[in-house]
Jmol script that loads the backbone (N, CA, C; Angstrom):
load data "model"
ATOM      1  N   UNK A   1      -5.998   0.125 -35.513  1.00  0.00           N
ATOM      2  CA  UNK A   1      -5.672  -0.600 -33.941  1.00  0.00           C
ATOM      3  C   UNK A   1      -4.910   0.355 -33.034  1.00  0.00           C
ATOM      4  N   UNK A   2      -4.319   1.514 -33.900  1.00  0.00           N
ATOM      5  CA  UNK A   2      -4.081   2.354 -32.571  1.00  0.00           C
ATOM      6  C   UNK A   2      -5.420   2.610 -31.349  1.00  0.00           C
ATOM      7  N   UNK A   3      -6.827   2.682 -31.616  1.00  0.00           N
ATOM      8  CA  UNK A   3      -7.657   2.502 -31.140  1.00  0.00           C
ATOM      9  C   UNK A   3      -7.883   1.447 -29.931  1.00  0.00           C
ATOM     10  N   UNK A   4      -7.088   0.347 -30.617  1.00  0.00           N
ATOM     11  CA  UNK A   4      -7.910  -0.845 -30.096  1.00  0.00           C
ATOM     12  C   UNK A   4      -6.959  -0.678 -29.246  1.00  0.00           C
ATOM     13  N   UNK A   5      -5.450   0.190 -28.661  1.00  0.00           N
ATOM     14  CA  UNK A   5      -5.093  -0.387 -27.820  1.00  0.00           C
ATOM     15  C   UNK A   5      -5.080   0.938 -26.869  1.00  0.00           C
ATOM     16  N   UNK A   6      -5.462   1.762 -26.991  1.00  0.00           N
ATOM     17  CA  UNK A   6      -6.425   2.727 -25.860  1.00  0.00           C
ATOM     18  C   UNK A   6      -7.599   2.285 -25.242  1.00  0.00           C
ATOM     19  N   UNK A   7      -8.111   1.321 -26.280  1.00  0.00           N
ATOM     20  CA  UNK A   7      -9.304   1.032 -25.706  1.00  0.00           C
ATOM     21  C   UNK A   7      -8.362  -0.232 -24.956  1.00  0.00           C
ATOM     22  N   UNK A   8      -7.888  -1.086 -24.935  1.00  0.00           N
ATOM     23  CA  UNK A   8      -7.855  -1.960 -24.365  1.00  0.00           C
ATOM     24  C   UNK A   8      -6.990  -1.330 -22.302  1.00  0.00           C
ATOM     25  N   UNK A   9      -6.087  -0.652 -23.055  1.00  0.00           N
ATOM     26  CA  UNK A   9      -4.901   0.704 -22.157  1.00  0.00           C
ATOM     27  C   UNK A   9      -6.262   1.080 -20.899  1.00  0.00           C
ATOM     28  N   UNK A  10      -7.630   1.431 -21.521  1.00  0.00           N
ATOM     29  CA  UNK A  10      -8.687   2.115 -20.684  1.00  0.00           C
ATOM     30  C   UNK A  10      -9.539   1.264 -19.659  1.00  0.00           C
ATOM     31  N   UNK A  11      -9.942  -0.505 -20.703  1.00  0.00           N
ATOM     32  CA  UNK A  11     -10.345  -1.006 -20.163  1.00  0.00           C
ATOM     33  C   UNK A  11      -9.315  -1.753 -18.904  1.00  0.00           C
ATOM     34  N   UNK A  12      -8.251  -1.603 -18.859  1.00  0.00           N
ATOM     35  CA  UNK A  12      -7.429  -2.664 -17.734  1.00  0.00           C
ATOM     36  C   UNK A  12      -7.610  -1.574 -16.800  1.00  0.00           C
ATOM     37  N   UNK A  13      -7.635   0.208 -17.032  1.00  0.00           N
ATOM     38  CA  UNK A  13      -7.498   0.971 -15.825  1.00  0.00           C
ATOM     39  C   UNK A  13      -8.609   1.215 -15.549  1.00  0.00           C
ATOM     40  N   UNK A  14      -9.595   0.585 -15.872  1.00  0.00           N
ATOM     41  CA  UNK A  14     -10.773   1.067 -15.298  1.00  0.00           C
ATOM     42  C   UNK A  14     -11.256  -1.137 -14.719  1.00  0.00           C
ATOM     43  N   UNK A  15     -10.323  -1.307 -14.240  1.00  0.00           N
ATOM     44  CA  UNK A  15     -10.492  -2.510 -13.466  1.00  0.00           C
ATOM     45  C   UNK A  15      -9.507  -2.914 -12.892  1.00  0.00           C
ATOM     46  N   UNK A  16      -8.836  -1.619 -12.940  1.00  0.00           N
ATOM     47  CA  UNK A  16      -8.333  -1.290 -12.166  1.00  0.00           C
ATOM     48  C   UNK A  16      -6.457  -2.557 -11.720  1.00  0.00           C
ATOM     49  N   UNK A  17      -6.165  -2.504 -13.365  1.00  0.00           N
ATOM     50  CA  UNK A  17      -4.970  -3.234 -13.988  1.00  0.00           C
ATOM     51  C   UNK A  17      -3.726  -1.850 -14.128  1.00  0.00           C
ATOM     52  N   UNK A  18      -2.518  -2.480 -14.717  1.00  0.00           N
ATOM     53  CA  UNK A  18      -2.039  -1.327 -14.992  1.00  0.00           C
ATOM     54  C   UNK A  18      -1.031  -1.147 -14.940  1.00  0.00           C
ATOM     55  N   UNK A  19      -0.541  -1.801 -13.301  1.00  0.00           N
ATOM     56  CA  UNK A  19       0.782  -1.256 -12.924  1.00  0.00           C
ATOM     57  C   UNK A  19       1.093   0.239 -12.723  1.00  0.00           C
ATOM     58  N   UNK A  20       2.453   0.727 -13.552  1.00  0.00           N
ATOM     59  CA  UNK A  20       2.704   1.731 -13.447  1.00  0.00           C
ATOM     60  C   UNK A  20       2.465   2.491 -14.435  1.00  0.00           C
ATOM     61  N   UNK A  21       1.433   1.897 -16.056  1.00  0.00           N
ATOM     62  CA  UNK A  21       1.384   3.262 -16.657  1.00  0.00           C
ATOM     63  C   UNK A  21      -0.389   3.820 -16.010  1.00  0.00           C
ATOM     64  N   UNK A  22      -0.958   2.740 -14.985  1.00  0.00           N
ATOM     65  CA  UNK A  22      -2.149   3.187 -14.647  1.00  0.00           C
ATOM     66  C   UNK A  22      -1.788   4.119 -13.538  1.00  0.00           C
ATOM     67  N   UNK A  23      -0.619   4.166 -12.831  1.00  0.00           N
ATOM     68  CA  UNK A  23      -0.203   5.548 -12.165  1.00  0.00           C
ATOM     69  C   UNK A  23       0.394   6.765 -12.940  1.00  0.00           C
ATOM     70  N   UNK A  24       0.834   6.529 -13.884  1.00  0.00           N
ATOM     71  CA  UNK A  24       1.876   7.926 -14.415  1.00  0.00           C
ATOM     72  C   UNK A  24       0.282   8.653 -14.903  1.00  0.00           C
ATOM     73  N   UNK A  25      -0.533   8.212 -16.067  1.00  0.00           N
ATOM     74  CA  UNK A  25      -1.850   8.299 -16.182  1.00  0.00           C
ATOM     75  C   UNK A  25      -3.034   8.968 -15.330  1.00  0.00           C
ATOM     76  N   UNK A  26      -3.655   8.146 -14.628  1.00  0.00           N
ATOM     77  CA  UNK A  26      -4.037   8.997 -13.126  1.00  0.00           C
ATOM     78  C   UNK A  26      -3.214  10.061 -12.355  1.00  0.00           C
ATOM     79  N   UNK A  27      -2.295  10.418 -12.762  1.00  0.00           N
ATOM     80  CA  UNK A  27      -1.076  11.388 -12.084  1.00  0.00           C
ATOM     81  C   UNK A  27      -1.855  12.626 -12.183  1.00  0.00           C
ATOM     82  N   UNK A  28      -2.044  13.573 -10.519  1.00  0.00           N
ATOM     83  CA  UNK A  28      -2.427  14.560 -10.410  1.00  0.00           C
ATOM     84  C   UNK A  28      -2.392  15.493 -12.062  1.00  0.00           C
ATOM     85  N   UNK A  29      -0.822  15.267 -12.391  1.00  0.00           N
ATOM     86  CA  UNK A  29      -0.287  16.543 -13.146  1.00  0.00           C
ATOM     87  C   UNK A  29      -0.745  16.377 -14.459  1.00  0.00           C
ATOM     88  N   UNK A  30      -0.866  15.043 -14.789  1.00  0.00           N
ATOM     89  CA  UNK A  30      -0.743  14.395 -16.350  1.00  0.00           C
ATOM     90  C   UNK A  30      -2.679  14.617 -17.065  1.00  0.00           C
ATOM     91  N   UNK A  31      -2.966  14.517 -15.615  1.00  0.00           N
ATOM     92  CA  UNK A  31      -5.001  14.728 -15.551  1.00  0.00           C
ATOM     93  C   UNK A  31      -4.979  15.957 -16.246  1.00  0.00           C
ATOM     94  N   UNK A  32      -3.741  16.940 -15.086  1.00  0.00           N
ATOM     95  CA  UNK A  32      -4.452  18.657 -15.328  1.00  0.00           C
ATOM     96  C   UNK A  32      -3.766  19.262 -16.948  1.00  0.00           C
ATOM     97  N   UNK A  33      -2.727  18.614 -17.478  1.00  0.00           N
ATOM     98  CA  UNK A  33      -1.973  18.764 -18.408  1.00  0.00           C
ATOM     99  C   UNK A  33      -2.936  17.859 -19.699  1.00  0.00           C
ATOM    100  N   UNK A  34      -3.286  17.114 -19.405  1.00  0.00           N
ATOM    101  CA  UNK A  34      -4.219  16.756 -20.556  1.00  0.00           C
ATOM    102  C   UNK A  34      -5.384  18.072 -20.885  1.00  0.00           C
ATOM    103  N   UNK A  35      -5.757  18.506 -19.750  1.00  0.00           N
ATOM    104  CA  UNK A  35      -6.681  19.164 -19.980  1.00  0.00           C
ATOM    105  C   UNK A  35      -6.605  20.202 -20.471  1.00  0.00           C
ATOM    106  N   UNK A  36      -5.200  20.730 -19.934  1.00  0.00           N
ATOM    107  CA  UNK A  36      -4.657  22.111 -20.951  1.00  0.00           C
ATOM    108  C   UNK A  36      -4.622  22.078 -22.159  1.00  0.00           C
ATOM    109  N   UNK A  37      -3.355  20.814 -22.441  1.00  0.00           N
ATOM    110  CA  UNK A  37      -3.522  20.615 -23.950  1.00  0.00           C
ATOM    111  C   UNK A  37      -5.085  20.823 -24.434  1.00  0.00           C
ATOM    112  N   UNK A  38      -6.231  19.878 -24.253  1.00  0.00           N
ATOM    113  CA  UNK A  38      -7.514  19.249 -24.762  1.00  0.00           C
ATOM    114  C   UNK A  38      -7.598  21.458 -25.418  1.00  0.00           C
ATOM    115  N   UNK A  39      -7.869  21.919 -23.934  1.00  0.00           N
ATOM    116  CA  UNK A  39      -8.262  23.127 -24.193  1.00  0.00           C
ATOM    117  C   UNK A  39      -7.373  24.200 -25.339  1.00  0.00           C
ATOM    118  N   UNK A  40      -5.899  23.941 -25.326  1.00  0.00           N
ATOM    119  CA  UNK A  40      -4.741  24.490 -26.397  1.00  0.00           C
ATOM    120  C   UNK A  40      -5.595  24.057 -27.923  1.00  0.00           C
ATOM    121  N   UNK A  41      -5.777  23.114 -27.706  1.00  0.00           N
ATOM    122  CA  UNK A  41      -6.014  22.025 -29.166  1.00  0.00           C
ATOM    123  C   UNK A  41      -7.606  23.151 -29.535  1.00  0.00           C
ATOM    124  N   UNK A  42      -8.449  23.193 -28.918  1.00  0.00           N
ATOM    125  CA  UNK A  42      -9.832  24.078 -29.152  1.00  0.00           C
ATOM    126  C   UNK A  42      -9.079  25.070 -29.322  1.00  0.00           C
ATOM    127  N   UNK A  43      -8.750  25.687 -28.711  1.00  0.00           N
ATOM    128  CA  UNK A  43      -8.940  27.626 -28.613  1.00  0.00           C
ATOM    129  C   UNK A  43      -7.451  27.780 -30.069  1.00  0.00           C
ATOM    130  N   UNK A  44      -6.457  26.520 -30.568  1.00  0.00           N
ATOM    131  CA  UNK A  44      -5.074  26.748 -30.814  1.00  0.00           C
ATOM    132  C   UNK A  44      -5.867  27.642 -32.514  1.00  0.00           C
ATOM    133  N   UNK A  45      -6.870  26.860 -33.242  1.00  0.00           N
ATOM    134  CA  UNK A  45      -7.335  27.221 -34.227  1.00  0.00           C
ATOM    135  C   UNK A  45      -8.144  28.494 -34.526  1.00  0.00           C
ATOM    136  N   UNK A  46      -8.247  29.106 -33.920  1.00  0.00           N
ATOM    137  CA  UNK A  46      -9.077  30.447 -33.598  1.00  0.00           C
ATOM    138  C   UNK A  46      -7.956  31.564 -33.362  1.00  0.00           C
ATOM    139  N   UNK A  47      -6.854  31.427 -33.516  1.00  0.00           N
ATOM    140  CA  UNK A  47      -6.148  32.505 -33.214  1.00  0.00           C
ATOM    141  C   UNK A  47      -5.193  32.822 -34.951  1.00  0.00           C
ATOM    142  N   UNK A  48      -5.085  31.739 -35.508  1.00  0.00           N
ATOM    143  CA  UNK A  48      -4.408  31.900 -36.696  1.00  0.00           C
ATOM    144  C   UNK A  48      -5.837  32.281 -37.616  1.00  0.00           C
ATOM    145  N   UNK A  49      -6.672  31.709 -37.613  1.00  0.00           N
ATOM    146  CA  UNK A  49      -7.897  32.210 -38.453  1.00  0.00           C
ATOM    147  C   UNK A  49      -8.304  33.842 -38.235  1.00  0.00           C
ATOM    148  N   UNK A  50      -8.572  33.851 -36.488  1.00  0.00           N
ATOM    149  CA  UNK A  50      -8.572  35.356 -36.435  1.00  0.00           C
ATOM    150  C   UNK A  50      -8.193  36.265 -37.012  1.00  0.00           C
ATOM    151  N   UNK A  51      -6.738  36.039 -37.376  1.00  0.00           N
ATOM    152  CA  UNK A  51      -5.309  36.786 -38.164  1.00  0.00           C
ATOM    153  C   UNK A  51      -5.987  37.494 -39.250  1.00  0.00           C
ATOM    154  N   UNK A  52      -5.875  35.811 -40.136  1.00  0.00           N
ATOM    155  CA  UNK A  52      -6.118  36.329 -41.152  1.00  0.00           C
ATOM    156  C   UNK A  52      -7.425  35.704 -41.332  1.00  0.00           C
ATOM    157  N   UNK A  53      -8.664  36.448 -41.298  1.00  0.00           N
ATOM    158  CA  UNK A  53      -9.737  35.983 -41.189  1.00  0.00           C
ATOM    159  C   UNK A  53      -9.847  37.153 -42.272  1.00  0.00           C
ATOM    160  N   UNK A  54      -9.495  38.312 -42.817  1.00  0.00           N
ATOM    161  CA  UNK A  54     -10.274  39.146 -44.198  1.00  0.00           C
ATOM    162  C   UNK A  54      -9.081  38.996 -45.250  1.00  0.00           C
ATOM    163  N   UNK A  55      -8.084  38.732 -44.836  1.00  0.00           N
ATOM    164  CA  UNK A  55      -7.266  39.084 -46.300  1.00  0.00           C
ATOM    165  C   UNK A  55      -6.436  38.041 -45.846  1.00  0.00           C
ATOM    166  N   UNK A  56      -5.772  37.117 -47.031  1.00  0.00           N
ATOM    167  CA  UNK A  56      -5.026  36.319 -47.426  1.00  0.00           C
ATOM    168  C   UNK A  56      -3.932  36.188 -47.147  1.00  0.00           C
ATOM    169  N   UNK A  57      -2.925  36.105 -46.195  1.00  0.00           N
ATOM    170  CA  UNK A  57      -1.698  36.279 -45.433  1.00  0.00           C
ATOM    171  C   UNK A  57      -0.548  35.592 -46.807  1.00  0.00           C
ATOM    172  N   UNK A  58      -0.248  36.584 -46.820  1.00  0.00           N
ATOM    173  CA  UNK A  58       1.253  36.089 -47.374  1.00  0.00           C
ATOM    174  C   UNK A  58       2.271  35.735 -46.587  1.00  0.00           C
ATOM    175  N   UNK A  59       2.755  34.282 -47.719  1.00  0.00           N
ATOM    176  CA  UNK A  59       3.537  33.657 -47.823  1.00  0.00           C
ATOM    177  C   UNK A  59       5.251  34.002 -47.442  1.00  0.00           C
ATOM    178  N   UNK A  60       5.523  34.789 -46.412  1.00  0.00           N
ATOM    179  CA  UNK A  60       7.090  35.143 -46.375  1.00  0.00           C
ATOM    180  C   UNK A  60       7.043  34.836 -45.010  1.00  0.00           C
ATOM    181  N   UNK A  61       8.753  34.370 -45.092  1.00  0.00           N
ATOM    182  CA  UNK A  61       9.312  33.708 -43.887  1.00  0.00           C
ATOM    183  C   UNK A  61       9.350  34.649 -42.895  1.00  0.00           C
ATOM    184  N   UNK A  62       9.088  36.117 -42.758  1.00  0.00           N
ATOM    185  CA  UNK A  62       9.402  37.064 -41.887  1.00  0.00           C
ATOM    186  C   UNK A  62       7.971  37.513 -41.294  1.00  0.00           C
ATOM    187  N   UNK A  63       6.791  36.977 -42.709  1.00  0.00           N
ATOM    188  CA  UNK A  63       5.596  37.030 -42.013  1.00  0.00           C
ATOM    189  C   UNK A  63       4.764  35.471 -40.801  1.00  0.00           C
ATOM    190  N   UNK A  64       5.488  34.619 -41.349  1.00  0.00           N
ATOM    191  CA  UNK A  64       5.358  33.494 -40.674  1.00  0.00           C
ATOM    192  C   UNK A  64       6.131  33.488 -39.277  1.00  0.00           C
ATOM    193  N   UNK A  65       7.152  33.555 -39.197  1.00  0.00           N
ATOM    194  CA  UNK A  65       7.719  33.782 -37.974  1.00  0.00           C
ATOM    195  C   UNK A  65       7.136  34.394 -37.509  1.00  0.00           C
ATOM    196  N   UNK A  66       7.028  36.316 -37.951  1.00  0.00           N
ATOM    197  CA  UNK A  66       6.158  36.965 -36.440  1.00  0.00           C
ATOM    198  C   UNK A  66       4.202  36.001 -36.206  1.00  0.00           C
ATOM    199  N   UNK A  67       3.818  35.323 -36.830  1.00  0.00           N
ATOM    200  CA  UNK A  67       2.924  34.866 -36.656  1.00  0.00           C
ATOM    201  C   UNK A  67       3.076  33.788 -35.600  1.00  0.00           C
ATOM    202  N   UNK A  68       3.794  32.771 -36.000  1.00  0.00           N
ATOM    203  CA  UNK A  68       4.013  32.302 -34.775  1.00  0.00           C
ATOM    204  C   UNK A  68       4.508  32.554 -33.531  1.00  0.00           C
ATOM    205  N   UNK A  69       5.371  33.485 -33.483  1.00  0.00           N
ATOM    206  CA  UNK A  69       5.811  34.845 -32.243  1.00  0.00           C
ATOM    207  C   UNK A  69       4.286  34.749 -31.574  1.00  0.00           C
ATOM    208  N   UNK A  70       3.222  35.527 -32.450  1.00  0.00           N
ATOM    209  CA  UNK A  70       1.839  35.990 -31.702  1.00  0.00           C
ATOM    210  C   UNK A  70       0.812  34.579 -31.211  1.00  0.00           C
ATOM    211  N   UNK A  71       0.862  33.565 -32.099  1.00  0.00           N
ATOM    212  CA  UNK A  71      -0.444  33.235 -32.460  1.00  0.00           C
ATOM    213  C   UNK A  71       0.266  31.760 -31.084  1.00  0.00           C
ATOM    214  N   UNK A  72       1.411  31.319 -31.379  1.00  0.00           N
ATOM    215  CA  UNK A  72       2.054  30.475 -30.085  1.00  0.00           C
ATOM    216  C   UNK A  72       1.381  31.162 -28.968  1.00  0.00           C
ATOM    217  N   UNK A  73       2.137  31.494 -28.156  1.00  0.00           N
ATOM    218  CA  UNK A  73       2.305  32.405 -26.535  1.00  0.00           C
ATOM    219  C   UNK A  73       0.972  32.637 -26.423  1.00  0.00           C
ATOM    220  N   UNK A  74      -0.445  33.312 -27.488  1.00  0.00           N
ATOM    221  CA  UNK A  74      -1.323  33.689 -27.159  1.00  0.00           C
ATOM    222  C   UNK A  74      -2.405  32.318 -27.420  1.00  0.00           C
ATOM    223  N   UNK A  75      -2.163  31.344 -28.105  1.00  0.00           N
ATOM    224  CA  UNK A  75      -3.269  30.369 -28.081  1.00  0.00           C
ATOM    225  C   UNK A  75      -2.913  30.076 -26.596  1.00  0.00           C
ATOM    226  N   UNK A  76      -1.452  29.214 -26.169  1.00  0.00           N
ATOM    227  CA  UNK A  76      -1.615  29.136 -24.875  1.00  0.00           C
ATOM    228  C   UNK A  76      -1.971  29.890 -23.755  1.00  0.00           C
ATOM    229  N   UNK A  77      -1.838  31.018 -23.834  1.00  0.00           N
ATOM    230  CA  UNK A  77      -2.334  31.926 -22.442  1.00  0.00           C
ATOM    231  C   UNK A  77      -3.865  31.437 -22.533  1.00  0.00           C
ATOM    232  N   UNK A  78      -4.372  31.821 -23.587  1.00  0.00           N
ATOM    233  CA  UNK A  78      -5.794  31.667 -23.782  1.00  0.00           C
ATOM    234  C   UNK A  78      -6.395  30.161 -23.583  1.00  0.00           C
ATOM    235  N   UNK A  79      -6.010  29.440 -23.947  1.00  0.00           N
ATOM    236  CA  UNK A  79      -5.701  27.872 -23.362  1.00  0.00           C
ATOM    237  C   UNK A  79      -6.181  27.395 -22.223  1.00  0.00           C
ATOM    238  N   UNK A  80      -4.964  27.783 -21.359  1.00  0.00           N
ATOM    239  CA  UNK A  80      -4.963  27.812 -20.206  1.00  0.00           C
ATOM    240  C   UNK A  80      -6.280  28.717 -19.372  1.00  0.00           C
ATOM    241  N   UNK A  81      -6.218  29.874 -19.802  1.00  0.00           N
ATOM    242  CA  UNK A  81      -7.532  30.483 -19.172  1.00  0.00           C
ATOM    243  C   UNK A  81      -8.445  30.153 -19.143  1.00  0.00           C
ATOM    244  N   UNK A  82      -9.175  29.324 -20.420  1.00  0.00           N
ATOM    245  CA  UNK A  82      -9.931  28.411 -20.231  1.00  0.00           C
ATOM    246  C   UNK A  82     -10.102  27.379 -19.725  1.00  0.00           C
ATOM    247  N   UNK A  83      -9.114  27.014 -18.886  1.00  0.00           N
ATOM    248  CA  UNK A  83      -9.717  25.787 -18.342  1.00  0.00           C
ATOM    249  C   UNK A  83      -9.497  26.320 -17.154  1.00  0.00           C
ATOM    250  N   UNK A  84      -8.480  27.420 -16.553  1.00  0.00           N
ATOM    251  CA  UNK A  84      -9.034  27.452 -14.636  1.00  0.00           C
ATOM    252  C   UNK A  84     -10.350  28.055 -15.208  1.00  0.00           C
ATOM    253  N   UNK A  85     -10.504  28.951 -16.213  1.00  0.00           N
ATOM    254  CA  UNK A  85     -11.869  29.885 -15.730  1.00  0.00           C
ATOM    255  C   UNK A  85     -13.652  29.205 -16.445  1.00  0.00           C
ATOM    256  N   UNK A  86     -13.248  28.058 -16.641  1.00  0.00           N
ATOM    257  CA  UNK A  86     -14.545  27.419 -17.728  1.00  0.00           C
ATOM    258  C   UNK A  86     -14.490  26.180 -17.273  1.00  0.00           C
ATOM    259  N   UNK A  87     -13.255  25.526 -17.170  1.00  0.00           N
ATOM    260  CA  UNK A  87     -13.674  24.075 -17.581  1.00  0.00           C
ATOM    261  C   UNK A  87     -13.452  23.069 -16.197  1.00  0.00           C
ATOM    262  N   UNK A  88     -12.484  23.555 -15.609  1.00  0.00           N
ATOM    263  CA  UNK A  88     -12.089  23.233 -13.995  1.00  0.00           C
ATOM    264  C   UNK A  88     -13.240  23.482 -13.178  1.00  0.00           C
ATOM    265  N   UNK A  89     -13.686  25.148 -12.803  1.00  0.00           N
ATOM    266  CA  UNK A  89     -15.136  24.941 -12.622  1.00  0.00           C
ATOM    267  C   UNK A  89     -16.509  24.583 -12.913  1.00  0.00           C
ATOM    268  N   UNK A  90     -16.685  23.700 -14.146  1.00  0.00           N
ATOM    269  CA  UNK A  90     -18.058  23.038 -14.559  1.00  0.00           C
ATOM    270  C   UNK A  90     -17.480  21.033 -14.423  1.00  0.00           C
ATOM    271  N   UNK A  91     -15.899  21.032 -14.406  1.00  0.00           N
ATOM    272  CA  UNK A  91     -15.708  20.253 -14.381  1.00  0.00           C
ATOM    273  C   UNK A  91     -16.153  19.998 -12.237  1.00  0.00           C
ATOM    274  N   UNK A  92     -15.738  20.568 -11.668  1.00  0.00           N
ATOM    275  CA  UNK A  92     -15.981  20.214 -10.137  1.00  0.00           C
ATOM    276  C   UNK A  92     -17.343  19.969  -9.982  1.00  0.00           C
ATOM    277  N   UNK A  93     -18.396  21.503 -10.583  1.00  0.00           N
ATOM    278  CA  UNK A  93     -19.889  21.074 -10.643  1.00  0.00           C
ATOM    279  C   UNK A  93     -20.253  19.664 -11.384  1.00  0.00           C
ATOM    280  N   UNK A  94     -19.867  19.146 -11.804  1.00  0.00           N
ATOM    281  CA  UNK A  94     -20.214  17.463 -12.432  1.00  0.00           C
ATOM    282  C   UNK A  94     -20.271  16.845 -11.946  1.00  0.00           C
ATOM    283  N   UNK A  95     -19.160  17.077 -11.183  1.00  0.00           N
ATOM    284  CA  UNK A  95     -18.587  16.221  -9.434  1.00  0.00           C
ATOM    285  C   UNK A  95     -19.516  16.015  -9.045  1.00  0.00           C
ATOM    286  N   UNK A  96     -19.920  16.832  -8.533  1.00  0.00           N
ATOM    287  CA  UNK A  96     -21.282  16.771  -7.120  1.00  0.00           C
ATOM    288  C   UNK A  96     -22.529  16.918  -7.847  1.00  0.00           C
ATOM    289  N   UNK A  97     -22.977  17.049  -8.945  1.00  0.00           N
ATOM    290  CA  UNK A  97     -24.442  16.198  -9.637  1.00  0.00           C
ATOM    291  C   UNK A  97     -24.340  15.443  -9.803  1.00  0.00           C
ATOM    292  N   UNK A  98     -23.265  14.715 -10.716  1.00  0.00           N
ATOM    293  CA  UNK A  98     -23.857  13.207 -11.627  1.00  0.00           C
ATOM    294  C   UNK A  98     -22.948  12.175  -9.905  1.00  0.00           C
ATOM    295  N   UNK A  99     -23.645  11.219 -10.586  1.00  0.00           N
ATOM    296  CA  UNK A  99     -23.149  10.261  -9.505  1.00  0.00           C
ATOM    297  C   UNK A  99     -22.043   9.521  -9.868  1.00  0.00           C
ATOM    298  N   UNK A 100     -21.175   9.749  -8.852  1.00  0.00           N
ATOM    299  CA  UNK A 100     -19.396   9.238  -9.250  1.00  0.00           C
ATOM    300  C   UNK A 100     -19.447   7.322  -9.186  1.00  0.00           C
ATOM    301  N   UNK A 101     -18.974   6.796 -10.248  1.00  0.00           N
ATOM    302  CA  UNK A 101     -19.067   5.316 -10.469  1.00  0.00           C
ATOM    303  C   UNK A 101     -17.647   4.633  -9.507  1.00  0.00           C
ATOM    304  N   UNK A 102     -18.239   3.794  -8.657  1.00  0.00           N
ATOM    305  CA  UNK A 102     -17.408   3.151  -7.505  1.00  0.00           C
ATOM    306  C   UNK A 102     -16.276   2.324  -8.832  1.00  0.00           C
ATOM    307  N   UNK A 103     -15.204   2.603  -8.299  1.00  0.00           N
ATOM    308  CA  UNK A 103     -13.681   1.592  -8.723  1.00  0.00           C
ATOM    309  C   UNK A 103     -14.392   0.519  -8.618  1.00  0.00           C
ATOM    310  N   UNK A 104     -13.951  -0.496  -9.531  1.00  0.00           N
ATOM    311  CA  UNK A 104     -14.082  -1.706  -9.365  1.00  0.00           C
ATOM    312  C   UNK A 104     -12.814  -2.458  -8.277  1.00  0.00           C
ATOM    313  N   UNK A 105     -13.200  -3.352  -7.442  1.00  0.00           N
ATOM    314  CA  UNK A 105     -12.737  -3.831  -6.701  1.00  0.00           C
ATOM    315  C   UNK A 105     -11.880  -5.673  -6.867  1.00  0.00           C
ATOM    316  N   UNK A 106     -11.932  -5.922  -8.092  1.00  0.00           N
ATOM    317  CA  UNK A 106     -11.409  -7.039  -8.354  1.00  0.00           C
ATOM    318  C   UNK A 106     -12.545  -8.441  -8.578  1.00  0.00           C
ATOM    319  N   UNK A 107     -13.455  -8.092  -7.858  1.00  0.00           N
ATOM    320  CA  UNK A 107     -14.551  -9.512  -6.755  1.00  0.00           C
ATOM    321  C   UNK A 107     -16.043  -9.187  -7.988  1.00  0.00           C
ATOM    322  N   UNK A 108     -16.487 -10.170  -8.032  1.00  0.00           N
ATOM    323  CA  UNK A 108     -17.700 -10.096  -8.589  1.00  0.00           C
ATOM    324  C   UNK A 108     -18.880  -9.251  -7.259  1.00  0.00           C
ATOM    325  N   UNK A 109     -19.593  -9.277  -7.048  1.00  0.00           N
ATOM    326  CA  UNK A 109     -21.290  -8.757  -6.225  1.00  0.00           C
ATOM    327  C   UNK A 109     -20.790  -9.647  -4.451  1.00  0.00           C
ATOM    328  N   UNK A 110     -19.825  -8.816  -3.917  1.00  0.00           N
ATOM    329  CA  UNK A 110     -19.106  -9.571  -2.224  1.00  0.00           C
ATOM    330  C   UNK A 110     -20.765 -10.033  -2.303  1.00  0.00           C
ATOM    331  N   UNK A 111     -21.813  -9.170  -1.811  1.00  0.00           N
ATOM    332  CA  UNK A 111     -23.356  -9.074  -1.535  1.00  0.00           C
ATOM    333  C   UNK A 111     -24.172 -10.457  -1.880  1.00  0.00           C
ATOM    334  N   UNK A 112     -23.985 -11.330  -2.765  1.00  0.00           N
ATOM    335  CA  UNK A 112     -24.422 -12.362  -3.517  1.00  0.00           C
ATOM    336  C   UNK A 112     -24.346 -13.198  -2.658  1.00  0.00           C
TER     337      UNK A 112
END
end "model"
wireframe off; spacefill off
backbone 0.3
color backbone group
């Protein structure tokens, strides 16, 4: 049911419907935040795995807090770095190479 709602929302936005939700989700800052959050999601799992790849970690409160203090800022910084250095330049190159789809204007083909 969740994906059905998301799909209907995307379909409505592609047909230029949606009102305030469309404006919020297509806001420049919301799009930039979604790019950051995706890169952080992708890079976040590498830090705990790299940190404890050779030794089974102790399950101690202080070890968990110390790891949390290290892993969260490191994954945030690395995710933002990946977004700014790799993802954003590649997206701009893609927009120049791949033809962009025109937005739906609400009418069928006006030329016919």
